[in-house]
C-alpha positions in Angstrom: -0.1 0.3 -0.1 2.8 2.6 0.8 4.4 2.0 -2.9 1.3 2.9 -5.2 0.5 5.8 -2.4 4.4 7.1 -3.3 3.9 6.5 -6.8 0.6 8.3 -6.9 2.3 11.5 -5.4 5.0 11.4 -6.9 2.2 12.0 -10.2 1.2 15.1 -8.7 3.9 16.2 -8.1 5.2 16.3 -11.1 1.5 17.1 -12.5 2.1 20.2 -10.5 5.5 20.6 -12.0 5.1 21.1 -15.2 1.7 22.9 -14.8 4.4 25.2 -12.9 6.6 25.2 -15.6 4.3 26.3 -18.3 2.5 28.9 -16.1 5.7 29.9 -16.6 6.4 29.4 -19.9 3.7 31.3 -20.8 4.3 34.2 -18.1 7.7 35.0 -20.1 5.7 34.7 -23.9 3.4 37.7 -22.6 6.6 39.0 -21.1 8.5 39.0 -24.0 5.3 39.7 -26.6 5.1 43.2 -23.7 8.8 44.2 -24.3 8.3 43.6 -28.0 4.9 45.9 -27.9 6.3 48.4 -25.7 10.1 48.9 -27.9 7.7 48.6 -31.3 5.8 51.8 -30.1 8.6 53.3 -28.7 10.6 52.9 -32.1 7.0 54.3 -34.1 7.1 57.4 -31.4 10.3 57.9 -32.4 9.7 57.8 -36.1 6.8 60.3 -35.5 8.7 62.4 -33.1 11.1 62.9 -35.8 8.8 63.4 -38.7 6.8 66.2 -36.7 10.1 67.9 -36.0 11.1 67.2 -39.9 7.9 69.0 -40.4 7.9 71.8 -38.5 11.5 72.8 -39.0 10.1 72.8 -42.8 7.6 75.0 -42.0 10.4 77.0 -39.7 12.7 77.3 -42.9 10.0 77.4 -45.4 9.9 81.6 -46.7 7.0 83.6 -45.1 5.6 85.4 -48.4 1.9 87.7 -48.6 -0.5 87.2 -50.8 -3.2 89.5 -52.8 -5.8 88.8 -55.5 -5.7 90.0 -58.7 -8.5 92.5 -59.4 -10.7 92.1 -62.5 -11.0 94.8 -64.6 -15.4 95.0 -65.3 -17.0 97.4 -67.3 -16.2 99.0 -70.7 -12.0 99.0 -71.2 -11.2 102.1 -71.0 -7.5 102.3 -73.0 -5.8 105.8 -72.3 -2.4 106.2 -74.8 -0.6 109.8 -75.1 -0.4 111.7 -78.4 0.5 114.9 -79.7 -1.4 116.9 -82.6 -0.1 117.8 -85.9 -2.0 120.0 -88.4 -3.2 118.2 -91.2 -0.9 120.1 -94.0 2.2 121.4 -92.6 4.8 123.3 -95.3 8.1 125.2 -94.8 8.0 127.3 -97.5 11.7 128.2 -99.3 12.8 130.8 -101.9 13.5 129.3 -105.9 15.8 131.9 -106.9 18.8 133.8 -105.1 18.6 137.7 -104.2 17.9 139.4 -101.5 14.2 139.7 -99.7 12.7 142.8 -100.4 9.1 142.8 -97.9 7.5 140.4 -96.2 3.4 140.8 -96.3 2.8 138.2 -93.6 3.3 137.3 -89.4 2.9 134.8 -87.7 -0.7 133.8 -86.9 -1.5 135.5 -90.6 -4.5 133.4 -92.2 -3.5 133.3 -95.8 -5.2 131.5 -99.3 -4.3 129.6 -101.7 -1.7 131.8 -104.1 -1.7 135.2 -101.4 1.6 137.2 -101.4 3.9 136.4 -98.8 7.1 137.9 -99.7 8.9 139.1 -102.3 12.1 139.0 -103.6 15.1 141.3 -105.4 17.5 139.6 -107.7 18.8 141.9 -110.2 21.0 139.0 -111.6 17.8 137.5 -112.8 16.2 139.8 -114.1 19.3 140.9 -116.3 19.8 136.9 -117.4 16.0 137.0 -118.6 16.3 140.4 -120.9 19.4 138.6 -122.1 17.6 135.9 -122.8 14.8 137.7 -124.8 17.8 140.0 -126.9 19.5 136.0 -127.9 15.9 135.1 -128.6 14.9 138.4 -130.7 19.1 137.8 -132.4 17.4 133.8 -133.0 14.6 134.8 -134.7 15.8 137.4 -136.8 18.8 134.9 -138.1 15.7 131.9 -139.0 14.0 134.6 -141.0 16.6 135.3 -143.0 17.8 131.5 -142.9 14.1 130.8 -144.0 14.5 133.3 -147.1 17.6 132.4 -147.9 16.8 128.6 -148.0 13.5 129.3 -150.6 15.8 131.3 -152.8 18.0 128.7 -153.6 14.8 125.7 -153.0 13.3 128.7 -156.1 17.4 128.2 -157.6 17.3 124.5 -157.6 14.0 123.3 -159.3 15.4 125.3 -162.9 19.1 123.7 -162.2 20.6 127.0 -161.3 22.4 125.6 -158.3 24.0 122.2 -157.0 21.6 120.4 -154.4 24.6 120.3 -152.1 24.7 124.0 -151.9 20.9 124.1 -152.0 20.5 121.2 -149.3 23.4 123.4 -147.1 21.4 126.2 -147.1 17.9 124.5 -146.4 19.7 122.7 -143.7 20.9 125.8 -141.7 17.0 127.0 -142.0 16.4 124.1 -139.9 19.5 124.8 -137.5 18.0 128.4 -137.1 14.8 127.1 -135.9 16.0 125.1 -133.4 17.8 127.9 -132.4 15.1 130.0 -131.6 13.5 126.8 -129.9 16.6 126.8 -127.8 16.3 130.7 -126.9 12.5 130.6 -126.7 13.1 127.5 -123.4 15.5 129.3 -122.2 13.2 132.8 -122.0 10.7 130.8 -120.7 12.7 129.0 -117.9 14.1 132.2 -116.8 10.8 134.3 -116.8 9.4 131.2 -114.0 12.6 131.7 -112.4 11.3 135.8 -111.9 8.5 134.3 -110.7 10.1 132.5 -108.2 10.3 136.5 -106.8 7.0 136.2 -105.4 6.7 133.6 -102.6 3.0 132.9 -102.5 0.8 130.0 -99.8 0.8 127.1 -101.8 -2.8 126.4 -100.1 -5.0 127.6 -96.9 -3.7 127.4 -93.9 -1.9 129.7 -90.7 1.8 130.9 -91.1 3.3 129.2 -88.2 6.9 130.6 -88.6 8.7 133.8 -89.8 12.5 133.2 -90.2 13.0 135.9 -92.7 13.8 139.9 -92.7 14.0 142.8 -95.2 17.6 143.3 -96.5 18.7 139.1 -95.7 20.4 137.9 -98.0 18.5 134.5 -100.3 19.3 131.7 -101.5 17.2 128.0 -103.8 16.4 125.6 -102.3 16.0 124.1 -98.7 19.2 122.4 -98.9 21.2 125.6 -98.9 18.9 128.1 -97.9 17.0 128.7 -94.9 13.0 128.2 -94.3 11.3 131.4 -94.9 7.6 131.0 -93.3 5.9 127.4 -92.3 2.0 127.1 -92.7 0.0 124.9 -91.6 -3.9 123.9 -92.3 -5.4 123.3 -89.0 -9.3 122.6 -90.0 -8.3 119.3 -89.5 -5.6 118.1 -87.1 -4.0 114.5 -87.3 -3.4 112.1 -84.6 -0.9 109.8 -84.0 -1.2 107.0 -81.9 0.7 104.1 -81.1 -1.2 101.0 -79.9 0.0 98.2 -77.8 -0.5 95.8 -80.0 -2.6 93.3 -77.1 -5.1 95.8 -78.7 -4.3 96.3 -82.0 -7.1 94.1 -83.2 -9.2 96.6 -82.0 -8.0 99.8 -84.0 -11.0 99.7 -87.1 -11.6 102.4 -89.2 -14.1 104.3 -87.6 -13.3 103.8 -83.9 -13.6 106.6 -81.7 -11.5 108.2 -79.5 -12.6 111.6 -76.6 -9.2 113.8 -76.4 -8.2 115.7 -72.7 -5.8 118.4 -73.2 -4.3 120.2 -69.8 -5.3 123.7 -71.5 -9.0 122.6 -71.9 -9.6 121.3 -68.6 -13.5 119.8 -68.2 -13.5 119.5 -72.0 -13.2 116.5 -74.0 -12.7 116.4 -77.7 -14.0 113.5 -80.7 -11.7 111.8 -82.9 -12.0 109.2 -85.4 -10.0 106.7 -86.6 -9.7 107.3 -89.9 -6.4 104.6 -91.2 -3.6 102.4 -89.3 -0.3 101.1 -90.7 -0.8 97.4 -90.5 2.0 95.9 -89.2 3.3 95.9 -85.9 6.6 98.0 -85.4 9.5 95.3 -84.1 11.2 98.5 -82.1 8.1 98.7 -79.3 5.6 96.1 -80.3 2.8 98.7 -81.5 0.6 99.8 -84.4 0.9 103.3 -85.2 -2.9 104.4 -86.1 -3.7 108.1 -87.5 -7.0 110.0 -85.9 -8.3 112.9 -87.7 -10.2 115.9 -85.2 -12.4 118.6 -86.6 -10.4 121.6 -85.6 -13.0 124.5 -87.6 -13.8 126.4 -84.4 -9.9 126.0 -84.0 -9.9 125.8 -80.4 -7.2 123.0 -80.6 -3.4 124.3 -81.9 -0.9 121.9 -83.8 2.3 120.4 -81.5 -0.2 119.7 -78.2 0.2 116.7 -76.4 -3.6 115.1 -75.4 -4.6 111.9 -74.0 -6.1 109.9 -76.4 -9.2 107.6 -74.3 -10.6 104.8 -76.5 -13.7 102.9 -75.7 -13.4 99.7 -76.1 -15.7 96.5 -75.4 -16.4 94.5 -73.1 -15.2 91.1 -74.3 -12.0 92.9 -75.1 -11.1 92.5 -71.7 -12.0 89.2 -71.0 -9.5 87.5 -69.1 -8.1 91.0 -67.8 -7.0 91.7 -64.0 -5.2 94.4 -62.1 -2.4 93.6 -60.2 0.5 95.2 -58.3 3.6 95.9 -60.2 5.9 94.4 -57.9 4.1 90.6 -58.3 6.1 90.2 -61.4 8.8 88.2 -61.8 10.9 88.7 -65.4 13.0 85.4 -65.6 15.1 84.4 -69.4 12.0 82.3 -70.3 9.8 85.3 -70.0 7.7 87.4 -67.8 6.0 85.3 -65.1 3.9 85.6 -61.7 4.1 84.0 -58.4 1.1 82.2 -56.9 0.6 79.5 -53.8 -1.2 76.7 -54.2 -4.0 74.9 -51.5 -0.5 72.3 -50.2 1.5 76.5 -49.9 3.6 75.5 -52.7 5.0 77.9 -55.8 3.1 77.9 -59.2 5.2 79.7 -61.4 2.9 81.5 -64.2 3.5 83.0 -67.5 1.6 85.5 -68.6 1.4 88.2 -70.9 1.5 92.5 -69.8 -1.0 94.0 -70.6 -1.2 98.3 -69.7 1.2 99.5 -66.9 -1.0 102.3 -65.0 2.3 102.5 -62.0 1.4 101.1 -58.9 0.2 98.1 -60.1 0.4 96.8 -63.8 -2.7 94.5 -66.5 -2.6 91.0 -67.0 -4.6 90.0 -70.1 -3.6 86.8 -69.8 -2.7 83.9 -67.7 -4.4 84.5 -64.2 -8.0 83.3 -62.5 -9.8 85.0 -60.0 -8.5 82.6 -57.0 -5.2 82.7 -57.6 -3.0 83.9 -54.5 -0.4 86.0 -55.9 3.1 86.1 -54.0 3.7 90.2 -53.4 8.1 90.7 -53.5 8.6 87.2 -54.8 12.0 87.0 -54.4 14.8 86.2 -57.7 15.5 82.5 -56.6 12.3 81.6 -56.0 11.7 78.0 -58.0 8.3 76.4 -58.4 7.2 73.6 -56.0 8.6 76.0 -53.4 6.8 75.5 -49.8 6.4 78.7 -48.6 4.7 80.3 -45.3 1.8 82.7 -46.4 1.7 85.5 -43.5 -2.5 86.4 -43.1 -1.1 89.4 -41.2 1.3 90.6 -43.8 -1.9 90.0 -46.6 -3.8 91.2 -45.0 -2.1 94.5 -43.9 -1.6 94.7 -48.0 -4.7 94.6 -48.4 -6.0 97.5 -46.6 -3.5 99.3 -48.1 
């Protein structure tokens, strides 16, 4: 009985020992799992902390910028350009013959009519040459008359074979030559007579004398190369106006388009000009289209040479995509004009734009922008596409108030 009892007790002890070992193994496994979990949690936490620190560092290192929104142009587009009024006809008056000014009859501001006498030149050399040419003409006509009579006599003698054919032909040829000499002398007289007529300086068209640069007794030289300008006459009943229009608006410059003119010497008044023609080509130096407008000036209110502001009223669809932005938003890069905008992820987006009018502190952008674009003010030249920035609300609000 004792031996089975001891065997059973040993089995019980061995079972208890095995159960204890199993519990220890499970406990150890739990401890190991907990340790691995704690280690993994610490590693994940450390990585998150590093990532957060990196994000914070990037945010702290990001460029702080102020932004503004583009302002859309509304209503009819008014294009204002400078211009200078010119007379419809404006001509300098030069002498066509040499001499001394005998008298002048008109001064600056004098209205003149076509053919009206402006001044007289005394040219004794031309007068003497004319008298000599007239005497030469008379001599040539007399010689021609004798030669004709002689030629006629020799023709009759030749008909009776009283003279040789050679002698008769010589006399007839002399008559023909004398006729040519008469024509030459007559042409010379006509030339000198017309030259003598240039001693009278007359107006070429109706207008106003705008300059007189001569006086009695002055030596006058003929032509515009060596002689001085005696008078200047301008027809101011209509005025011409030349305006250089930017290429952006060149397609809108059509014949019949009207513009309003404002002059500093006529405050509160405006005058109407009508576009008559364009050059039909863009100037490659200025990228502008030369246009000509005509202004009615029958009341003589406007003076040629005056500076004017030309106001074109353009259709609304001409500026469908036009916005005004501050001039300090522009970036001048090698690949063209750009502005820097900020997207929803606070990243820089460089946009190529087309420049319209320049208002000084503001400029007009005709293409390349949208209404909701956040445009960076005073962007640095080193700013690159995709760069992270930080928008300062305070700075943007201050810019908006200003």
